[in-house]
Every structure is written in structure tokens, then in C-alpha cells.
N, C-alpha and C positions, 0 to 999 in steps of 0.2 A: 297717815298711811292706811292702806287697805286691809293689812293683817295676812294678806297670803304672801307667798314665795313660788315664783316660777323657776323650776328645775329642768335641765336637760334632759333626764330621766328618772323613773321612779325604781326605787327598790321594793320588791313585792314582800310585804311583811310574812315571816313564815307561817303563822296562823291564819292567814287570810281567807276567810270565807263569808258568804252572804248569811247574815243571823236569820235564824226563824223567827217566825210571827212574836213567839212568845218571850224572845228576847229583845224584841223591841219596843221603845217605850217613849218615844216622841216624834216630832215632826220638823223638818227643815223646807222652808219655801224658801225659793229662789224668784227675782222679779227683776224687772227693769224700770227705770222712768226715763221719760221723755227728756227732762229737763238735763239730764246727765248722760244720757247715752249709755248708761253704764248697768251693771247688774249689783244687787244686793241678796244677803241671806237674814231670813228671819226665823226664829225656833219658837218650838210650842212644846209644852208637855201634854196637854190635852186635845189639840185639834181643833181648838176654837179661840186660843188667845195666843196669837203670834206677836214675838217682839223682835224687832231689828237689831242687828247684834254689832255694828260699826258705828254708833251714835249718829245714824244718819247719813254717813259717808258709803261710798260704792265698797264693795269688797271685789269686785271685776270692774277695774276703772277701762272704759271703751278706748279712751286715747291712748293707751299702752298697748291694747289687745288685738285691735281691728286695724286692718288695711284702710278702710274709711274712717278710722279714729273715733269708733261709736260702735257699739253692741245692743241688740233687741232682741226679745224673745228668748229668753234663757230657759233652757230644760236641764233639770238634772234627774239622774235615776241610779239606781245600783245594780250593777252587773253580778252574775253568778259567782264569781270572783271576790266579791265584798267591794271592788273599787266603786268610785263614784265617777260617773261618767256626765260631762258638762258640756252642751252644746247650744252655740248661739248665732245668729243672724249677724255678719258682717256688713252693718248699714249705719249711717249716719243721716238722717233725713234733713237735719238743719246743717249740714257740712259745710255750706257757703257761709251761712250764717255766723258760725261758729269760728270761720276762718281756716278750714283745712283745705278749701278748694275754692276755684273761681267760678266753677259753675253750681247751677242749682242741683245736678245730680251728676252722679260719676259719667254717666253717657246721656246722650240727648233725651228728652222725655218724648219730644216725636216718635221715636223710634221705640225705646225701650220702656217707655211708660214711668209711673209715680214709683219712687222707692227702688230704683233700680242697682242691682248689686252682683257679685259674682261668687263671694266667700263665704266660707263657714267659718266658724272659731270652736275649736274643738279642744278639750281639756279633759284631764283624768286626774283623779287623787286618791289616797288611800286614807287621807287623816283630814281633809277639807281644808287642809293649810298649804302642804306643798303639793303643786300642780304642774304637770306638762302643758304646753301650750302650742298650739299648730294653728296658723291662717291657711285654711285648705281652699285653693282656688279651684271651683268645680269646673269652669270652663277649660282652664288649662289642662286639669287632669285628664279630661274628658270631651277632646275636642269633636268626637262623633255625636255630641249632643248637639253641636251647630250653635247658633246664636241666641244663648239664652238671656232672658231679661234680668231675670232674679233667680237667688237660692235662699228661701225664707224659711223660718220657723223650723229648725232642725231639732228632730228628739230621735234619742236613742233607746232601742230595747234589744233584750236578749232574744234570738231566734232560735229557740229549742230545736227545731229540725237542723238548720245548718250548724248549730252550735257557735253561733259569732252575734257579736253586737251588731245590729242593723241600724243604720241612721237613715231615717225618711223625712223628707221636707219638700217644700213646695218650690217648683218651677214653673214659669211663665214664659210665653213666646208672644212675640207680635202683638204684645199690650193687652192682650185679651185672654188668651188660653192658658189658665192657670191649673196645675193638677200635682198631685202628691207623688212623689218619685221615692223608691228606697234604693240603697245600696249596702254592702257590709264594710266596717270597718276593719284595719289592723288591729293587732293586739295590743298596740300602744295607744291606738286612739289617735293617732295623728294624720290619717287620712284615710279615704275611702279606696278600697281595692276592686270593686266590681262597677263597671258603667249603671249608673243609675237607669231603673225601669220605673215606668209607671203603674201606679197599684192600679188593677182593673175594678171596674164596678163603682169606684169614687170620685166624683167629679166635685172638686172643692180644694180647699187650702188648710192649714193650721190641723193637721192630722195629730191624733193622741190614742195610742194603742194601750188597752190594759186587758190582760187575760185574767178571767174569772171563772173558775172550773174548767169545763170543756169546750169555752166559748171565747172568743176575742171580739171585745168592745172596740168599735172605731168610732170615735168622735171626732166630728170635722166641721168646717163652715162653710155654707154656702148662703149668698145672698146676705151676707151680715147677721146670719144665724145658727146656733148651734144644731148641728144634725148628728144622727146617730145611725151607725149600720153594726151588724152582728155577723160573724162566720164562725165556722168550727176550725177554720185554716188561717192561719197568720198572714197568707199572701193573697187568697182569693177566695171566692165564694160569698163575699158579702152582698148582702141585701138592707138597703136602707130604709128607715121607717119614713114616711112622708111628713111626720110633724116637726115643728120645730120644738126643740128639748127645754131652752132656758125661757123663763116665764117674761123676760124683759121686752119693752117693745122698742127700746133703743138699739143700735146696731151692737152686736156683741162678736167675740173672736176668741182664740185662744183658750179652746177647752182643756182642761187637764183633770185626770180622774186620780184620787187616793183614797186609801182604806181607812176607816176609823178602826184603829187597833182594839183587839178584843171583841169586837162585834162584827157583824154581817153587814154593815152601813158602809157606801161607798160614796164619795163626796164629788161632785162635779164642779169645780172651778172655773170660771171664765172672766174673761176681760170685757167689761162693760164700756168700751172704748166711745161708745157714743153718748155716755153721761156728761154732765159737766158739774162738778170736776170728775174726770175719768175714774173708776174703782172696780173692784173684783165683786163679781156676784157668785152665788152657791145654792146649788142644789144637792139633796142627797135622797139615795133610793138604796132598797135592800135586793129589788128584783129587776132592776134597769128597766120597769115598764111603769111604774108610778113613782113620781119624784116628789117630795116635799121642798117647797121653796124657802130656803133660809135669808133671803136677800143679802144685802152688800154688806162689806165690811163697814162696822160700826153703825149700822144701822137693823142689826137682827143681834144673834146669837154669836156671830164671827166677829171677832175683834182684832185690829191692828192698833196695838197699845202705844206705838211712837213712830209710826210713821203713816204717809198720807200717798194716794193717788198710786198706788203699785201698778204696773201694767203687765201683761202677758208673762204669767210665770209657772210654775210647777211645785209641786210637793212631793217629797220621799220622807223615809223614816229613818230614825236615828236610833240605836241602842242609848242605854242610860250613860254609859260611859263616854260614849259619842257627845251626847247631848251635853254632858259635864264638862268636856273637853272644849268644847266650841264656846261655852259659857265664862269659861275660864280665860281661854285665850283671848277672847274678844271683850271680856270683863263685862260680861252682859247680868245685870241684876233681875235674875227670874228663881222663882222656886221650883226646884226640882224635885222634893221629896214628896 
């Protein structure tokens, strides 16, 4: 069993709010594996040692949650309402081999390319156990987008100007032009309400937005390298740095930034998908200009205590009560005090 419960709707807790940093005490990582096309949770008290919560089994079973019977690229964040927002790519790249379809891809590769898909998986929870669930077909909701190849790597963030949760993800056309688009979600996080628009000034895929002070940091992928752009506005005015940010020589993707609690340090996590076996890599910074490279999981200070080959994930923060609740629910043996 996965340990989660899918519910038709959520009841907002009476005291729901986003905790302040002083009330946060740990970390929650979501990631997926190619082998299962499902998503997993790992928790950490210190931000260095992560422990998988479900005994090596998925928490989000792609075969039951996605149109293509597989999920990839999970991202989790907390909104200002205190709820957790989880977004994933609805895609199984081995769907034929797994017996879920008769063709290599959902639509012909000659026209639509590698990994073609049309849906996002959107989920919301207050307690990380009870979740709403929606398979959102981007092409059906927005026929004005035309004949899209794919809708990949969705992330959610709060847009303080609009006062709404914004979902941004990669759309590709003609098997060559891939860019990052944004749209606004409804309050229940079951659908996108506005036609996706392309991010100006950013040419790439796998976007990850982080506000720090008066700036937005936009990490993304171009030519299988992690790139970095900054702006004082969430939606435009981005200036990209020319250099590769990650230290790898192998291809990388899926940047995600999280803060080390109680410090001014931010960690950039990325998927070293060109490594064999694949692994997550980490770099950290105080000023987003100079970086300390921490190496990959279990090759340096970052440790995955009971899991291997995590792919394309994200990290958010938990309170001590939330950390305890997750550890208790999934019976994780982890030192929390």
C-alpha cells in the first residue's frame, strides 16, 4: 500500500496557514524512479540525510494516477494557505514494454517526438496523507494552444501579484521548440483556469522559480546543463547568466532550490541523468553567484539512507509536528529530536 488516500474534496483545517521559518524543522523530498514510473517521499531532519518513507515502495503509484499509467517529474511546494501542492508529468516512457499501450509512444514519434504526452497530474493535501487528484488534459482544456507535443515537468508557485497558485511547465511543438509556459490554477488545484503563456526571456525546459528577497531566481535547463536567470518580477525581465551552474560534465536536468533552515544558504538539487547509475547532484550558495559543489547522493555530505537512483524531484519544508506525523504514519525509523 502507498499510505495515501485519494479523496473527492478536502476540508480546509480551521487553523490552516503557512508556517513561518522559525516553526519549520525538517525537509520532505519527492522524487520518482524510471523503474516504476511512480513517485516517492523521503524525509530529513537536517537537510543532509534523507530517508525514504514507504519501505522502498511508491507513495504515488503512477499506474493508478495517470492517463499513461506512469508519472514523472514530481514537484511539491507549500502555498500561503498551508496546503501542499503536488504536480507531476503524466507520462510513461516504457508504456509499451509495461503492457499499457501497443505503440512506442502515445502518438507517432515522427511527428510528436520522444516522450510525447498531453496531461498533467495535479494533487493537493493539507496533511500529506489525504489528497485530491486530477488528470488535467492541457490540449483539451486549451485547444487554442494547437497541436502540442508534450506538457512536461510542472511546478507550482504562489504568484503574489495575482494572489493565485501559478503552474509552469514545458510545452514542445514540432519535435524541436520547447519552452516554459505558465498558467493559473483554480483554488482546489484540479485544473488550470488561464491559457498557458510562454515565459519571455527564458529559452529552455524544466523551470524552477525561487523568490529570495526582492529577486526571483529562475533555474532551468538548456542543452542538458543547468542555467540561471534573475528578475525583480515573477513573470518577465529575466536576465540569464551565460555559464553552466552545475559542476557536472554529464547531462543534467530538473533543477530545484531549497533553503537550509536557520541559515542564509540555498541548495540547488539537480538530476544527473547522464550518470550511470543516475543520481541527484547538489550545490549550495549564499549569494547565487558563487557555489560550493557538494557532489552526488552518497558521494559527499548528502546522504540517501535507504534508496537509490532518485530522479527529478523537489524539496519542501515541514514543521516538527508534520515530520512526526509522516514518520508515524509510514512507520519510519528516524531520529527527530
